[in-house]
N, C-alpha and C positions, 0 to 999 in steps of 0.2 A: 708633529708633522701633520699638516692638512692637506687632503687630497693628494699625497705624496705619488700613489701609482699613476694617476692620471697626468700629472705634470711630467712626471718621468718619461712617461711614453710620448707625449708631446714634445718635449725636449730634445730627446735623443733620437727620435724618428726610427731609421733603420736599425740601430743599435738595440733598441728595445722592441723592435718587431720581432725579435727573438723567438717569442713563442710560435709564430708561423714558420720562421727558419728552422727551429729545431723540431717540428712535429712532422713536417712534410705531408705526405699523404696518409690520412689516418684513418682507422676503422671508425665506425659510428659510435659516437659517445653515448653511455647510458644516460637516460634522462634523470634529471636531478630529482624527480619524485620517487626513484628507485632509492635514495640514499635513506639509511636508517636515521632516526633522530634520537637525541638523548644518550648518544654514545659518550662514554668518559674518555676524554683524550686529555693526556698530559703532555705539556710542551716543557722539554727538559734541555734548556742551553748549556753550555760549558759551564756557566757561572752565572749567578745572579748578581745585579748592579753594573753589568757590562753594557754600555750605552748602544753597543752594536746589536746586542741580542734583546735589548728593550725596543730598539727599533723593529727587529725581525718579529718580535712576539706579540706586541700589545695591540689593543684594540684601538688606542688613539692614532697610532702611526698607520693603521691599515694592516696589521701583520696577521700571524697564525691565529691570535685568539678572536680577531674580527671575523675571519673566514669561519671558524668553529661557531661563533655567535650566530652568523647568518644561516649557517647550515642546521642551526637547532641542536647543536650538541653541547655537552658540558665540558668546557675547556679551563685548563689551569696551568699557569706557569710555575714550575718547580724546579730546583736545583741546588747545588751546594754553594758555597761562597768563594770557592777557590777552583781554578782550572786544573783539577786532578782527578783522576779515577775514584781516589779515596774520599773525595767530597761528594762526587755526583753520584756513585754507586749506591750509598744507602738511600738515597733520594728516589731513585729508579726502583729499588725494591719495595720501599713504601708505597710508591704509586701502584705497583702491581698489586700489592696486598689490599688496596683500596678499591680494587677491581677495575683496573684500567682496561678498556678495550682496544685502545691504541696509545702508543707512545712515539712522540716526535723528538728525536734526540740529535743534539750535536755532540758527537764523541769526544771525550776527552784522551781516549787511548783506542787504538784499533782492536785490541784483544782483551784488555782487562775487563769490559763489561760483557764479554760474550757469555759466559757461563750463564748469567742471570737472564740476558736476553734470549738466548737460545731455549731456555727452560720456558720463558714467557710465551715465545712463539709457538712452542709445542702445545701450550695450553689455549692457543688461539688469539693471542694478543698480536695486533698488528705492530710492527716496528719499522718506522720510517725515520731515517737519518736525514739531517739536512746541514750544509754547511761544512761539518766535518764528518766523514764516514767511519764505519766500523766495519769489521770482517764478519758481522751477524745482524742481518736486517732483511726486511722484505723489499724495501725500496731505498734508494738514495736519491734525494733532490740535491742536485748539485750546481752552485751558483754559476759557474763558469767553467769552460773547459781548464783542466789544470795546466795543461801546456801552455795554452793562450795567456793564463796569468802569470806562470814563471816567466813566459818569454817577454811580456809587455812591461814587466817591472826591470828587467835587465835593459831592455831598450831605452826605457825612460832614464835611467841612471847614466846609460851610455852617453845620451844626447847631452847631458850636464857636464861630464868630465871629460875634458879634452877631445871634443868630438871632431876638431879639424886635424888632429894628429893621431890617427888610430894606431900608429906604429910607434909611438913614443913610449918612454919609460912608464911602466905600469902604474896605473892609479889604483891606490889600495882602496877596497870597500869592504864592508862587514854587513851581516844581516842581524837585525833584532827580530827575533821570532817570538812565538808565544811559549808553550810548554813543549818539552823535547819530545814528548809523546804524541802530539796532536798530529793527525793524519793527513790533514789539509796542509798544514804548514809544511811538512816533511815532503809531501808530493810537489808542492810548488818550489820548494828549494832544490828538489832533484832537478827539475826543468830549468831552474835557474841556472845551475851549474853546467848543465848541458848548452844553453844559450851563451853562457859566458865564453865558450870556445870560440865563438864569433867575434869576440871583442878582445885582441891582444892587449890593448891598453889598459884593461881592467885586471885586479888580481884580488880574488876573495881571500881576506886573511883571516877571517874569524866569524862564526855563527855563535850568537849568545841568547839566551832564553830568558825573557821577562815575565813568563807565565801568565801574561794578559792580566798583570797586575802593574798598575801605574807606578808605584813607588819602585818596584822591583825593575822595571823597564827603564826607569829614569837612571837608577843605580848601574845597570849594565851597560846603558849608552855612555854614563860617564867613565866607566871602566875601559871602553873601547877607545874613548879619546885620550885617556891617559896612556893606555898600552901601545896605541899606534898614533904617536903625533903627526904622522905624515898621511893620515887617513883623508881620502878626498871623498868619500860617500858613504851613505848607509840606505840600505832597503829594510823596510819593515813590512812584512806582509800580514799584519794585524792591525787592527783599528786602534787598539790600546796602546800597541807599541809605536806606532807611527806618530801618535799625539804626544807620547811621551817623550820620544827622542826629538820632536820639534820643540817641545818645551826646553831642553837642553841646549839646542843648537840656537835658540832665539836670543842670541847675543851678539854684539859686535865682533868678538872673538872669532865665531863660528859661522855667522850668517853668510851665506853666498860662498862660503869657503869649503865647508864641509856639506856637501849636497845631500838631500834627503828626498826618498819617494817610497812608494808601497802601496798599501790599501789603506784607506781611510774613509770616515764619513765626512761630508762638506761641512757640516755645522761646526764639527769640531776643528776642522783644518782651516776655515776661512781666514782666521787672523793669521796664520802663518804663511798663507799664500799671498795675503795683503801685503805684508811686511818683507816678503823676499825669502822667508827661511826655507821654502821650498817652491818650486815652480809647477809642478803637476803631480798628480797621483792617481790612482784608479779604485773602482769598487763597482759594484752592481747595486740594486735596490734590495736592501736586506728586508724591507717590509714585504716586498713581492716574493721574496725566497720563503719567508715565513707563511705568507698566504697560500703560496703554491704547495707547500709541505703539508699544510692542513687539509687542503682539498684532496692531496694524494692519499693522506692517511684514511680520511673518511670514505672515500671511493673503494679503496682496499678493504677497510674494516666492513663495509657495507657489502661486500662481495660483488659491487657493481663492475669492478675490473680485477684481473689478477696482476701479477708483477712480470709477466710474460712479455718480451719484445714485442712491440707492435700495438699493444693496447692503448688506448686513449680516452681521454675525458676532456671536459671542459672545466677549467679552474676560474670560474666566476667572471670577473672583470678582466683577467689575464688573458683568457681566450683558451685554445685547444693545445693540449700537450700530449705527448706520445713517450711511452716506456721505450728506452732503447737499449743498448748493450749492457749487460751486466746489471741489469734491473735499475737502471739509472735514468732520472728525468733531468734534462739541462735547462736551467732558466735562460741562459744565453750569454753573450760575449760581454766582457768588461768594459766600463766607460771611463775615459779619461776626464779627470777635473783639471782646469786651469783657471787663471785670474779672469779669463774672458766668458767663463761660463758659471763658476762656481755659485755666484750669488743668485743664480736662477733657482736653486735647489734649497729645501729646508727638511733635511732629516739627518 
């Protein structure tokens, strides 16, 4: 992805002017010259080989490792190969042993990582979560409002299924999630269920888990179609899951008959939007998410800010951000991709 962040801001305008909207009136930022150089910062996504996290983390895409490089830190991406605490935890422990000054983690479980992370924080290691939170960290960089993400996914599928007859017989829908313990997935699904009460023509029949693995996500999607022959729609709030589900639905038997939406990356979904497998889906810029998390981690590890609400800093090209309630920094609102705009994006 080349110049993704600048393209993103130019194209979505107010939607990605979220930095200004989310920070409000901020206290003066600490000058960049006060930041420490040479900090050892490990970026730990849920799992390696996941295209979403490759975008969020890498130098080439403008993600976390680029920010760390620009700030003069020693950055490295490390994680396990599967979206599970058992795979992620030994890597985190190894990073701490290597002398980590800061960890940037997308949590695979809200609690399982906590004994290790709490011990690390007591020793002075800065812990920043991004994308998926844990119950033990200094700061969480949230991609968008959890309620906003849950609501928009239901609203998109509702438009696709019997939109002109809201009181007709219930349209069966299902959710293809990542792992059963993922904090962000479960939070979004909670808000989806709340939002579904506003759509009596929709009925959630099943939540299945593909563990952010393509083969598993394909399998559970096929299982849904077999178990629920009257299924009208699928929501997948995970980039791996929505691409896998689209690959299953991309046949004359299902295309346009079983509707699909959720959270995806444009490059993976362009083919399926073009051929009508799905009409729209949402996301944020994952590279910006990683970039912001890296700046937050360095600011905190340098003691340029604390994690107290109201603290602010300038995150390079993204502008000024402020720490909000529950020690959280909000990247901003989701953006909806459609046939009309998807080819303008490259990530």
